[in-house]
N, C-alpha and C positions, 0 to 999 in steps of 0.2 A: 422536493424528493422525500422529505421526512414522512409525508403521508404514505408513501410507498412502503416505508418500513412497517407500517401498521399491518400489512399483509403477512408479515414474517413472525416466526416465534422468537423468543428471547435470544436463543443461541444464534439464530440467523442474523438478527439485528446487531448483536455484538460482533459478529464476523464482518459485517459490512462496515461497522464503525472502526474495527481493528485493522482493516485491510491496509491502510497506509503504514501502520506500525509493523505489520508482518512484512510488508515490502521493504521498509527501512532495514529490518533485521536481516532479511534475505540478501539484499544488495550490499548494504554497508558491512554485513558480516561475512560476505563471500571470501574475504581474506582472513577470516577467523579472528578479526579484531574490530569491534565496533567502537569507534573513537568518540570522544566528547564532541569533536567538531562535526562529525557525521550526524550525531544526535541533534546538535544545535541546528544544522541545516534542515533536517527533516521537520523540526519544530517550526522553523521560519517558513518553510514551504506550506505546511498545513495552514498556518495563519494567513499567508498570502492568498491561498486558495479561497479563503472566506470572502474575499472581495474580487478576485480575479477570474473566478470560474463563472460559467453561465448561470443565470439566475435559477435555472432548473435544479442545479446541484449545489449551489452555494450554501444552502441551508444545511446540507449534510456535513460540509466542512466546518460550519459554525458549531455544530454539535460536536464534531470530533475535536475541534480546537479547545473546547472547554476543559478537557482533561487528557489531551493527547500525551503530554509528558508522563503522566502516571500510567496511562495505558501502555505506552512504549516501555517504560521501566519495569512494570509488572510482567510483561511478556518476556523481556530480556532475562529476567530472573527466574521465570517459570519454565522457560524452554530448556531443552538439554544443552549442556555446555560444549559438547563436541560438535564440530562443524557438520559432519555428515548427518548425525542424528537430528540436529537443529534444522538443517535444510529439509530433511524428510518431513518433519512435523509441520514446518511452515508451508511447504509445497502442498501437503495434504490439506491444510486449512484453506489456503488460497484456492485450491481446486474446488472446494465446496461452493465458491461464489458462482460457479456455472449453474448449479441447480437453483440457487437463490435468485440469480438474474432472470431466470425463466418465470419466476413468480411476480416479477416487477414489470412495470411498464417498459416495453422494449426500447423506446427512444431514450428514456431516462437511464436505464441500465447501460445502454450503449454509451451515453455521455459519461457516466461514472467510470465505465471500463476505459474509455479514452483518457480520462483524467488520471486514472491509476497508472496507465502506460506512461503518461507524461511525468508523473510523480517518480516512477521507477527510473526513467532516463535521467531526471534531475539528480536523484540520489546517486546514481552510478557516476555521473560526471563530477559530482561533489566529492565522491569518495576516493577517487584515484588520481594518478598522475603526479607531475611535479608540483609540489606544494598543495597537493590534493585538488587540483583544478583541471577540468576538461579532459581527463583520460579515463577510459573505461577499461578495466583489467579483463583478462580472458575469463576469469571465473564470474565476474559481474556480467559480462557479455552473454554468458550462458543463460542468465535469468532476466536481463533487462527488458526483454519483450514479453515477459510474463507468460511463457508458453503453457503454463498450467491453467490459465484462464482463457476461455474462448470468447470472442467478440459476440455479444448477445444479438447483434444486428449487423452482420458483416456487409450488408448491401447499403447501409446508410451512408 
């Protein structure tokens, strides 16, 4: 999938690479508190995806994994501190993936989209409930299906 990024400008490439970080911030921060445990789980998940994803998109996660912790940290510190403002900025950024996906191979962008949905669900389950396991809060539920991103190939 990395060769698909060559079709994109630098800002678009960065957004594709930052998508898991934005999703982490959106879902884990839905309760207005991004914990160290939630950050740790997202770091683990990105690393797992370097070998658990289909071969088509595994390389994108390998690229993300090289500096995901710093990407995530930089975004957390750069984004607004208030919940509503942060959500607005993150939703706006993730919405830009719709136009980016149209520039990429439909099959690959669809696989990446599905992978991001999976990532979102995992973070939501990791973030809530008793002892932080397997419960999705109302605020997380609002975003877990990433309604701001459209499936680039809904018939696949």
